[in-house]
C-alpha positions in Angstrom: 0.0 0.0 0.0 2.8 2.4 -0.8 0.5 5.0 -2.4 3.2 7.7 -2.3 5.4 5.5 -4.6 8.8 6.4 -3.8 10.4 3.1 -4.8 8.3 3.1 -7.9 9.4 6.5 -9.0 13.1 5.6 -8.2 12.8 2.6 -10.3 11.1 4.6 -13.2 14.0 7.2 -12.9 16.4 4.1 -13.5 14.5 3.2 -16.6 12.7 0.2 -15.0 9.1 -0.4 -16.2 6.7 -0.6 -13.2 4.2 -3.2 -13.0 1.8 -2.3 -10.2 -1.8 -2.5 -9.0 -4.2 0.3 -9.6 -4.9 1.3 -6.1 -5.2 4.4 -4.3 -3.3 7.3 -6.0 -1.1 5.1 -8.3 -2.9 6.1 -11.5 -1.9 9.7 -10.7 1.8 8.9 -11.1 1.7 6.2 -13.9 0.1 5.6 -17.2 -0.2 2.8 -19.6 2.6 4.6 -21.6 5.1 4.1 -18.7 4.1 0.8 -17.2 1.2 -1.4 -16.2 -1.6 -0.8 -14.0 -3.2 -4.1 -13.1 -6.5 -4.7 -11.1 -5.9 -5.1 -7.3 -5.3 -8.7 -6.2 -4.9 -9.9 -9.8 -1.8 -12.0 -9.8 -2.7 -13.2 -13.2 -2.6 -9.7 -14.6 0.6 -9.0 -12.9 2.2 -12.1 -14.4 0.8 -11.4 -17.9 2.5 -7.9 -17.6 5.9 -9.5 -16.8 5.5 -12.0 -19.6 4.5 -9.2 -22.1 7.7 -7.2 -21.3 9.8 -10.5 -21.7 8.3 -11.3 -25.0 8.3 -7.6 -26.3 11.7 -6.1 -25.5 10.8 -3.2 -27.9 7.8 -2.3 -25.6 10.0 -2.5 -22.7 12.4 0.0 -24.2 9.6 2.3 -25.2 8.0 2.2 -21.6 11.3 2.5 -20.0 12.2 5.7 -21.8 8.7 7.1 -21.1 9.0 6.2 -17.4 12.4 7.9 -17.0 11.1 11.1 -18.8 7.9 11.2 -16.8 9.8 11.2 -13.5 12.4 13.6 -14.8 9.6 15.9 -15.8 7.3 15.8 -12.8 9.6 14.8 -10.0 13.1 16.3 -10.6 14.9 17.8 -7.7 14.5 21.3 -9.2 10.7 20.8 -9.3 10.1 19.1 -6.1 12.4 21.1 -3.7 11.3 24.5 -5.2 7.7 23.5 -4.5 8.4 22.4 -1.0 10.3 25.4 -0.1 7.6 27.6 -1.4 5.3 26.1 1.1 7.3 27.7 3.8 7.5 31.1 2.1 4.0 31.8 1.6 
């Protein structure tokens, strides 16, 4: 139930393709372009996503690049630290 997704975002930043369940706020940080949002408690969907990436390395590379770019665009240090510091200066 890691709805903040720090480990997911670190993985995405490293170019890994997240395979996760669509619970809580996960869909706010991940789309089908960057990874897989599987139904909760659906082991079959999770394993199908792993199998898909194994059998489709070109899709892995496409999603990997998209995942890395999304994290860089939305969660880079220059974006998060500035926003957090602005909370204190208001």
